[in-house]
N, CA, C and O atoms as a MOPAC input file, in Angstrom:
PM7 MOZYME 1SCF
protein

 N     -1.52500 1   -11.18900 1    14.78400 1
 C     -1.67500 1   -10.17700 1    14.88800 1
 C     -3.87800 1   -10.40900 1    14.58200 1
 O     -4.66600 1   -11.11900 1    13.95800 1
 N     -3.85700 1    -8.77600 1    15.92300 1
 C     -5.97500 1    -9.38000 1    16.34800 1
 C     -6.04600 1    -9.14200 1    14.78400 1
 O     -5.32500 1    -8.87200 1    13.82400 1
 N     -8.17300 1    -9.57100 1    15.33000 1
 C     -7.88600 1    -9.66200 1    13.67000 1
 C     -9.20700 1    -8.29500 1    12.94700 1
 O     -9.71300 1    -8.00400 1    11.86300 1
 N     -9.23200 1    -8.01200 1    13.82200 1
 C    -10.24600 1    -6.11200 1    13.74200 1
 C     -9.55700 1    -5.41100 1    13.62400 1
 O     -9.89700 1    -4.24900 1    13.40200 1
 N     -7.41900 1    -6.01300 1    13.77600 1
 C     -6.47300 1    -5.09700 1    13.24800 1
 C     -5.89500 1    -5.26600 1    11.49000 1
 O     -5.48300 1    -4.59200 1    10.54600 1
 N     -6.25900 1    -6.83900 1    11.94000 1
 C     -5.79600 1    -7.62200 1    10.39100 1
 C     -6.56200 1    -7.06300 1     9.16700 1
 O     -6.04900 1    -6.79200 1     8.08100 1
 N     -8.52600 1    -6.86300 1     9.67400 1
 C     -9.67900 1    -6.86400 1     8.82000 1
 C     -9.47900 1    -5.05600 1     8.48700 1
 O     -9.83900 1    -4.59600 1     7.40300 1
 N     -8.91700 1    -4.24600 1     9.48800 1
 C     -9.03500 1    -2.96000 1     8.99300 1
 C     -8.22700 1    -1.98300 1     8.61800 1
 O     -8.43800 1    -0.77000 1     8.59200 1
 N     -6.67700 1    -2.98800 1     8.14100 1
 C     -5.62100 1    -3.29100 1     6.69600 1
 C     -5.62900 1    -2.87700 1     6.20800 1
 O     -5.21400 1    -1.84400 1     5.68200 1
 N     -6.84000 1    -4.54200 1     6.18500 1
 C     -6.89400 1    -5.11100 1     4.39200 1
 C     -8.41500 1    -4.18200 1     3.88600 1
 O     -9.02400 1    -4.38800 1     2.83700 1
 N     -8.60900 1    -3.64100 1     4.44000 1
 C     -9.30900 1    -3.01000 1     4.15300 1
 C     -8.82400 1    -1.73300 1     4.10800 1
 O     -9.76800 1    -1.15500 1     3.56900 1
 N     -7.92200 1    -0.83500 1     4.32700 1
 C     -7.12300 1    -0.35900 1     4.00600 1
 C     -6.51900 1     0.32200 1     2.95100 1
 O     -6.47800 1     1.48000 1     2.53400 1
 N     -5.92200 1    -1.10300 1     2.56100 1
 C     -5.05600 1    -0.60500 1     1.68200 1
 C     -6.15000 1    -0.53100 1     0.33800 1
 O     -6.21700 1     0.27900 1    -0.58700 1
 N     -7.12500 1    -1.98600 1     0.72900 1
 C     -8.24500 1    -2.01000 1    -0.26900 1
 C     -8.49800 1    -1.01800 1    -0.66300 1
 O     -8.14500 1    -0.65400 1    -1.78500 1
 N     -8.96600 1    -0.52400 1    -0.10900 1
 C     -9.28200 1     1.75100 1    -1.42600 1
 C     -7.92800 1     2.48800 1    -1.33400 1
 O     -7.74500 1     3.52200 1    -1.97800 1
 N     -6.91600 1     1.92100 1    -0.47900 1
 C     -6.11800 1     2.78900 1    -0.82600 1
 C     -5.32100 1     2.16900 1    -2.71100 1
 O     -4.48200 1     2.71900 1    -3.42400 1
 N     -6.03700 1     0.96400 1    -2.87900 1
 C     -5.47100 1     0.64300 1    -4.39800 1
 C     -6.80100 1     0.15900 1    -5.19300 1
 O     -6.65600 1    -0.59000 1    -6.15900 1
 N     -8.29000 1     0.64700 1    -4.73400 1
 C     -9.61200 1     0.75200 1    -5.86900 1
 C     -8.81400 1     2.18700 1    -5.90900 1
 O     -7.96500 1     2.27000 1    -6.79700 1
 N     -9.03700 1     3.67000 1    -4.79700 1
 C     -8.56300 1     4.81300 1    -5.67700 1
 C     -8.13000 1     5.27400 1    -6.50900 1
 O     -8.39100 1     6.34200 1    -7.06200 1
 N     -6.64800 1     3.73900 1    -6.91800 1
 C     -5.77700 1     3.91100 1    -7.55600 1
 C     -5.97500 1     3.69800 1    -8.98600 1
 O     -5.84200 1     4.28700 1   -10.05900 1
 N     -6.42800 1     2.36100 1    -8.40800 1
 C     -6.96800 1     1.86600 1   -10.25300 1
 C     -8.39400 1     3.13600 1   -10.95800 1
 O     -8.74800 1     2.75300 1   -12.07300 1
 N     -8.72200 1     3.69500 1   -10.75900 1
 C    -10.08400 1     4.42800 1   -10.39600 1
 C     -8.93100 1     6.32300 1   -11.21400 1
 O     -8.96700 1     7.03200 1   -12.22000 1
 N     -8.43700 1     6.26700 1   -10.40000 1
 C     -7.01900 1     7.46600 1   -10.71200 1
 C     -6.56600 1     7.90400 1   -12.02200 1
 O     -6.71600 1     9.02700 1   -12.50300 1
 N     -5.79900 1     6.55100 1   -12.72600 1
 C     -5.30600 1     5.77100 1   -13.27600 1
 C     -5.49700 1     5.69800 1   -14.39200 1
 O     -4.95400 1     6.09300 1   -15.42400 1
 N     -7.21600 1     4.56800 1   -13.83100 1
 C     -7.90100 1     4.05500 1   -15.45800 1
 C     -8.42800 1     5.89800 1   -15.99200 1
 O     -8.11800 1     6.41400 1   -17.06600 1
 N     -9.48400 1     6.73900 1   -14.58600 1
 C     -9.64100 1     7.54200 1   -15.86900 1
 C     -8.71600 1     8.35300 1   -16.24300 1
 O     -8.82900 1     8.95400 1   -17.31200 1
 N     -7.48600 1     8.54000 1   -15.32100 1
 C     -6.49600 1     9.46700 1   -15.92400 1
 C     -5.60200 1     9.27100 1   -17.15400 1
 O     -4.85100 1    10.12400 1   -17.62700 1
 N     -5.86900 1     7.53100 1   -17.77800 1
 C     -5.81200 1     7.07200 1   -19.18400 1
 C     -6.52300 1     7.03400 1   -19.92200 1
 O     -6.02500 1     7.08300 1   -21.04600 1
 N     -7.95200 1     6.93700 1   -19.88700 1
 C     -9.21200 1     7.17600 1   -20.27200 1
 C     -8.85800 1     8.88600 1   -21.11400 1
 O     -8.90900 1     9.25200 1   -22.28800 1
 N     -8.59200 1     9.41400 1   -20.13800 1
 C     -8.75600 1    11.11800 1   -19.65900 1
 C     -7.72400 1    11.46600 1   -21.17600 1
 O     -8.33800 1    12.22800 1   -21.92300 1
 N     -6.77300 1    11.18700 1   -21.55400 1
 C     -5.21100 1    10.95200 1   -22.72800 1
 C     -5.44400 1    10.81200 1   -23.84500 1
 O     -6.15200 1    10.01200 1   -24.45700 1
 N     -4.77500 1    11.68900 1   -24.15900 1
 C     -5.21000 1    11.84900 1   -26.04000 1
 C     -4.62800 1    10.26800 1   -25.93300 1
 O     -3.81900 1     9.71800 1   -25.18500 1
 N     -5.64700 1     9.72100 1   -27.32400 1
 C     -5.49300 1     7.95900 1   -27.13200 1
 C     -4.08900 1     8.53500 1   -29.25600 1
 O     -4.39000 1     9.52400 1   -29.92600 1
 N     -3.36500 1     7.98000 1   -29.49000 1
 C     -2.77800 1     8.21500 1   -30.26400 1
 C     -1.15000 1     8.95400 1   -30.23100 1
 O     -0.28200 1     9.25000 1   -29.41000 1
 N     -1.44200 1     9.02700 1   -31.92100 1
 C      0.68700 1    10.00900 1   -31.31800 1
 C      1.31900 1     8.91600 1   -31.51500 1
 O      2.49900 1     9.14900 1   -31.77700 1
 N      1.08700 1     7.91400 1   -31.50900 1
 C      2.10000 1     6.91800 1   -31.94800 1
 C      2.92400 1     7.01100 1   -30.73700 1
 O      2.63200 1     7.77500 1   -29.81700 1
 N      4.68700 1     5.69200 1   -30.72000 1
 C      5.36400 1     5.62000 1   -29.31900 1
 C      6.32100 1     6.75000 1   -29.52700 1
 O      6.04300 1     7.23300 1   -28.42900 1
 N      7.02200 1     7.40700 1   -29.89700 1
 C      7.51700 1     8.64400 1   -29.77000 1
 C      6.74000 1     8.91200 1   -29.59200 1
 O      6.20400 1     8.45800 1   -30.60300 1
 N      5.57700 1     9.60100 1   -28.81500 1
 C      4.71000 1     9.97500 1   -28.45600 1
 C      4.72800 1    10.85900 1   -27.13400 1
 O      3.62500 1    10.83100 1   -26.58800 1
 N      5.69000 1    11.65600 1   -26.44600 1
 C      5.26200 1    11.69700 1   -24.33500 1
 C      4.11800 1    11.02100 1   -24.06700 1
 O      4.03200 1     9.87200 1   -23.63300 1
 N      2.93200 1    12.03800 1   -24.43600 1
 C      2.18000 1    11.17800 1   -24.03800 1
 C      1.66600 1    10.03300 1   -24.07400 1
 O      0.86900 1     9.58400 1   -23.25100 1
 N      2.01100 1     9.59000 1   -24.85200 1
 C      2.29900 1     7.59600 1   -25.05800 1
 C      1.98600 1     6.56900 1   -24.41400 1
 O      1.22800 1     5.61200 1   -24.26200 1
 N      3.76800 1     7.72700 1   -23.76600 1
 C      4.48900 1     7.03500 1   -22.49800 1
 C      4.20600 1     7.84000 1   -21.45400 1
 O      5.10300 1     8.38500 1   -20.81000 1
 N      3.29300 1     7.95000 1   -21.26200 1
 C      2.97100 1     8.61300 1   -20.27600 1
 C      1.59300 1     7.78200 1   -19.31900 1
 O      1.48500 1     7.68700 1   -18.09700 1
 N      0.60900 1     7.23600 1   -20.47200 1
 C     -0.63600 1     6.32300 1   -21.55900 1
 C     -0.32600 1     4.76600 1   -20.99100 1
 O     -0.80500 1     3.92900 1   -20.22600 1
 N      0.57400 1     4.92400 1   -21.71200 1
 C      1.54600 1     2.89500 1   -21.68200 1
 C      1.59300 1     3.15700 1   -19.68200 1
 O      0.68800 1     2.58400 1   -19.07500 1
 N      2.71400 1     4.06000 1   -18.75200 1
 C      2.81900 1     4.24300 1   -18.03800 1
 C      1.46500 1     4.09300 1   -16.58200 1
 O      1.60000 1     3.71800 1   -15.41700 1
 N     -0.06900 1     4.69900 1   -17.54300 1
 C     -0.59900 1     4.89300 1   -15.96800 1
 C     -1.55200 1     3.76100 1   -16.68900 1
 O     -2.74400 1     3.94700 1   -16.44400 1
 N     -1.23000 1     2.45800 1   -17.65100 1
 C     -2.03000 1     1.40600 1   -18.04700 1
 C     -1.25800 1     0.28100 1   -17.79400 1
 O     -1.55500 1    -0.86200 1   -18.14100 1
 N     -0.02200 1     0.69900 1   -17.03700 1
 C      0.70900 1    -0.76200 1   -16.43200 1
 C      0.80500 1    -0.09400 1   -15.38400 1
 O      1.70000 1    -0.62500 1   -14.72700 1
 N      0.26100 1     1.05700 1   -14.66500 1
 C     -0.01400 1     0.92200 1   -12.54600 1
 C     -1.44900 1     0.01900 1   -13.13600 1
 O     -1.74000 1    -1.11400 1   -12.75400 1
 N     -1.99200 1     0.58600 1   -13.83900 1
 C     -3.77900 1     0.19500 1   -13.86700 1
 C     -3.66800 1    -1.26900 1   -13.79900 1
 O     -4.38000 1    -1.80500 1   -12.95000 1
 N     -3.03900 1    -1.90400 1   -14.40600 1
 C     -3.67200 1    -3.33000 1   -14.05000 1
 C     -2.66300 1    -4.19600 1   -13.21400 1
 O     -2.83100 1    -5.41500 1   -13.23300 1
 N     -1.33800 1    -3.52100 1   -12.27600 1
 C     -0.10400 1    -3.79900 1   -11.55400 1
 C     -1.35200 1    -3.67000 1   -10.11700 1
 O     -1.24300 1    -4.26400 1    -9.04500 1
 N     -1.97600 1    -3.14700 1   -10.33900 1
 C     -2.92600 1    -1.87500 1    -9.24600 1
 C     -4.10500 1    -3.14100 1    -9.07000 1
 O     -4.38500 1    -3.74500 1    -8.03500 1
 N     -4.70300 1    -3.32600 1   -10.48600 1
 C     -6.17900 1    -4.24800 1   -10.50400 1
 C     -5.53200 1    -5.79800 1    -9.89300 1
 O     -6.51500 1    -6.38600 1    -9.44300 1
 N     -4.58200 1    -6.46700 1    -9.74900 1
 C     -4.42600 1    -7.51000 1   -10.03300 1
 C     -3.81800 1    -7.25900 1    -7.36300 1
 O     -3.69200 1    -8.13900 1    -6.51100 1
 N     -3.75500 1    -6.52600 1    -7.31000 1
 C     -3.47600 1    -6.32200 1    -5.85600 1
 C     -4.08800 1    -5.74800 1    -5.15200 1
 O     -3.81500 1    -5.43900 1    -3.99200 1
 N     -5.76200 1    -5.33700 1    -6.25100 1
 C     -6.77800 1    -5.30600 1    -5.53400 1
 C     -7.29300 1    -6.53700 1    -5.01500 1
 O     -7.36700 1    -6.94800 1    -3.85700 1
 N     -7.80200 1    -7.28800 1    -6.64700 1
 C     -8.13700 1    -8.25400 1    -6.68000 1
 C     -7.06400 1    -9.76100 1    -4.98200 1
 O     -7.26200 1   -10.31700 1    -3.90100 1
 N     -6.14500 1    -9.58300 1    -5.98100 1
 C     -5.28700 1    -9.68600 1    -4.26900 1
 C     -5.71800 1    -9.87400 1    -2.73600 1
 O     -5.75300 1   -10.78900 1    -1.91300 1
 N     -6.04800 1    -8.41000 1    -2.80500 1
 C     -6.95700 1    -8.20600 1    -2.00700 1
 C     -7.76200 1    -7.79800 1    -0.74100 1
 O     -7.62300 1    -7.36800 1     0.40400 1
 N     -9.41000 1    -8.50800 1    -2.35900 1
 C    -10.29600 1    -8.35500 1    -1.96900 1
 C    -10.42000 1    -9.90700 1    -1.58600 1
 O    -11.45900 1    -9.76600 1    -0.94000 1
 N    -10.12000 1   -11.45800 1    -1.47700 1
 C     -9.44900 1   -12.53800 1    -1.43900 1
 C     -9.11300 1   -12.46300 1    -0.19800 1
 O     -9.67900 1   -13.20300 1     0.60700 1
 N     -8.32400 1   -11.73900 1     0.13900 1
 C     -8.15900 1   -11.38200 1     2.32700 1
 C     -8.72200 1   -11.54300 1     2.92000 1
 O     -8.79600 1   -12.22500 1     3.94200 1
 N     -9.83900 1   -10.31200 1     1.88000 1
 C    -10.75800 1    -9.94700 1     2.68800 1
 C    -11.70600 1   -10.61400 1     2.97700 1
 O    -11.95800 1   -10.69400 1     4.17900 1
 N    -12.46700 1   -11.24200 1     2.14300 1
 C    -13.72800 1   -11.40800 1     2.09200 1
 C    -12.64600 1   -12.85000 1     3.22600 1
 O    -13.09000 1   -13.03500 1     4.35900 1
 N    -11.49300 1   -13.61300 1     2.84300 1
 C    -11.32900 1   -14.84600 1     3.89900 1
 C    -11.50200 1   -14.58400 1     5.12100 1
 O    -12.05100 1   -15.40600 1     5.85500 1
 N    -10.84400 1   -12.77500 1     5.80600 1
 C    -10.69500 1   -12.35700 1     7.70200 1
 C    -12.54300 1   -12.45200 1     7.11900 1
 O    -13.01600 1   -12.81100 1     8.19700 1
 N    -13.63700 1   -12.37100 1     6.27000 1
 C    -14.15100 1   -12.27700 1     6.79600 1
 C    -15.33300 1   -13.70800 1     6.31500 1
 O    -16.29900 1   -13.05600 1     5.91800 1
 N    -15.50200 1   -14.34600 1     6.24800 1
 C    -15.58000 1   -15.69400 1     6.15100 1
 C    -16.64300 1   -16.48100 1     7.40300 1
 O    -17.39900 1   -17.45300 1     7.41400 1
 N    -16.27900 1   -15.63300 1     8.21100 1
 C    -16.65700 1   -16.32300 1     9.49700 1
 C    -18.42700 1   -15.56500 1     9.74700 1
 O    -19.25300 1   -16.43800 1    10.01200 1
 N    -18.75200 1   -14.75400 1     9.71300 1
 C    -19.72600 1   -13.51100 1     9.28100 1
 C    -19.83700 1   -14.23100 1     8.22800 1
 O    -20.26900 1   -15.38300 1     8.23900 1
 N    -19.38300 1   -13.50000 1     7.03200 1
 C    -20.40100 1   -14.59500 1     6.00400 1
 C    -21.86000 1   -15.40700 1     6.16600 1
 O    -23.04000 1   -15.10500 1     5.98500 1
 N    -20.65600 1   -17.39100 1     6.89500 1
 C    -21.21600 1   -18.18400 1     6.32600 1
 C    -22.39700 1   -18.24200 1     7.12100 1
 O    -23.37800 1   -18.96600 1     6.94600 1
 N    -22.07600 1   -16.90300 1     8.54300 1
 C    -23.27200 1   -16.98800 1     9.36100 1
 C    -24.73900 1   -16.36700 1     8.60400 1
 O    -25.95100 1   -16.54100 1     8.47200 1
 N    -23.59100 1   -15.52500 1     8.24500 1
 C    -25.46000 1   -14.46100 1     6.99800 1
 C    -25.99100 1   -15.37700 1     6.56000 1
 O    -27.15000 1   -15.48800 1     6.96100 1
 N    -25.40400 1   -16.71900 1     5.35500 1
 C    -26.19200 1   -17.38500 1     4.55600 1
 C    -26.64800 1   -17.79400 1     5.29500 1
 O    -27.87000 1   -17.65600 1     5.35100 1
 N    -25.74300 1   -18.78400 1     6.63700 1
 C    -26.74900 1   -19.79900 1     7.51900 1
 C    -27.97200 1   -18.87200 1     8.17600 1
 O    -28.83700 1   -19.51400 1     8.77200 1
 N    -28.13200 1   -17.36600 1     8.12100 1
 C    -29.64900 1   -16.88800 1     8.83800 1
 C    -30.42600 1   -17.22900 1     7.48600 1
 O    -31.20500 1   -18.16900 1     7.32900 1
 N    -30.15200 1   -16.52200 1     6.79000 1
 C    -31.86600 1   -16.58600 1     5.38400 1
 C    -30.93000 1   -17.84500 1     4.92800 1
 O    -29.92400 1   -17.35300 1     4.41700 1
 N    -30.88900 1   -18.59600 1     4.91600 1
 C    -31.50500 1   -20.37200 1     4.17700 1
 C    -30.45600 1   -20.74600 1     3.36100 1
 O    -30.28800 1   -21.89600 1     2.95400 1
 N    -29.85000 1   -19.94300 1     3.15000 1
 C    -29.62600 1   -20.46700 1     1.87800 1
 C    -28.20900 1   -21.70100 1     1.73000 1
 O    -27.86500 1   -22.46800 1     0.83100 1
 N    -27.64600 1   -21.37200 1     3.18000 1
 C    -26.20600 1   -23.48000 1     3.13100 1
 C    -26.69700 1   -23.67900 1     5.27700 1
 O    -26.44600 1   -23.15400 1     6.36200 1
 N    -27.21700 1   -24.40500 1     4.87600 1
 C    -27.26300 1   -25.55900 1     6.26000 1
 C    -26.19600 1   -25.71300 1     6.75700 1
 O    -25.16300 1   -26.09700 1     6.20900 1
 N    -26.47100 1   -25.25300 1     8.46600 1
 C    -25.35900 1   -26.51200 1     9.48200 1
 C    -25.65500 1   -27.19600 1     9.27100 1
 O    -26.73300 1   -27.37900 1     8.70600 1
 N    -24.09000 1   -28.78000 1     9.92800 1
 C    -23.78900 1   -29.49000 1     9.73900 1
 C    -23.96900 1   -30.50800 1    10.74600 1
 O    -23.54100 1   -31.64600 1    10.55700 1

């Protein structure tokens, strides 16, 4: 796969996962707390938290891939700013 296409795809996936985390996190936070395990709201809240956690893991993975795809760019800019030395 072409490098630019891979970067574009990983950026879109990262954005979608970020939006999923924001939506599920906000929804779980806004739902009423308490009610016990028998409450329907409790079940929905727990499901949202589970989706939020899986989304966070996948988002973290996409960010690592994103950084790896941009490693050359990052290295070049660190060299320009003299934070790392040329070998």
